N, C-alpha and C positions, 0 to 999 in steps of 0.2 A: 925234502930236506936231502936226500939223496943226490938230487940232480945237479945241487950247487956243491961248488968248492969251500970248505970253511963255513964260518958263521953264517945264518940268514935271520933278517927281521922275523918274531914271529907275526906282524900283521902281514908280509907277504905270504906267508905259507897259508893265512886265512884268504889272501885273496885267490891264491890259485885253488884252493878248494870251496870256494863261494863259502864259507862259513862265517857265522857272527863271532865278536871278538870275544865273547864269553866262552863259548865253545871251544874257540881255539886256546883260550888261557885256562880253561879246566883239563885238556889234554896235555897242555905243556906242563902243568903241575903235576899230573900224573906220572909223566913221562921223565920227568926229574926225579920225583919221589922212588920211581922205580931204577934210577940208574942208567936208564939208556941216552939222556940228554943232560946238556950241563948249560948253563947261562953264563956266557964269558963276558958278556956286557949288557949291558941294560936294552930291554927288548931285542938280544940276539938269542938265538939258541943254536947249538953245534951237538953232535954225536959225542957221547962221554967214552964209549966203547971203541978202543982202535980197532982200524980193519973195518967197521960196520957199515960205513956208507960204501966202500968197496963192493961188499959182501951184497948188500941192496941192490945195488947198479947191476952185478953180474947175475944177481937173481931174477931180474925183471925178465929178461932176453929167453 
């Protein structure tokens, strides 16, 4: 998700990770419950914490 600018389809994340849809859905639900991500539109997810995307991008290098 940090690679993308803005909301991304959960299905696209699953394809990148080569993960089954039920695994993606499970993590999606857990991250929403933890308040780390949100679902701004049907099938889309985005970071809920301002600045988290930028922090993750910087910490990968």
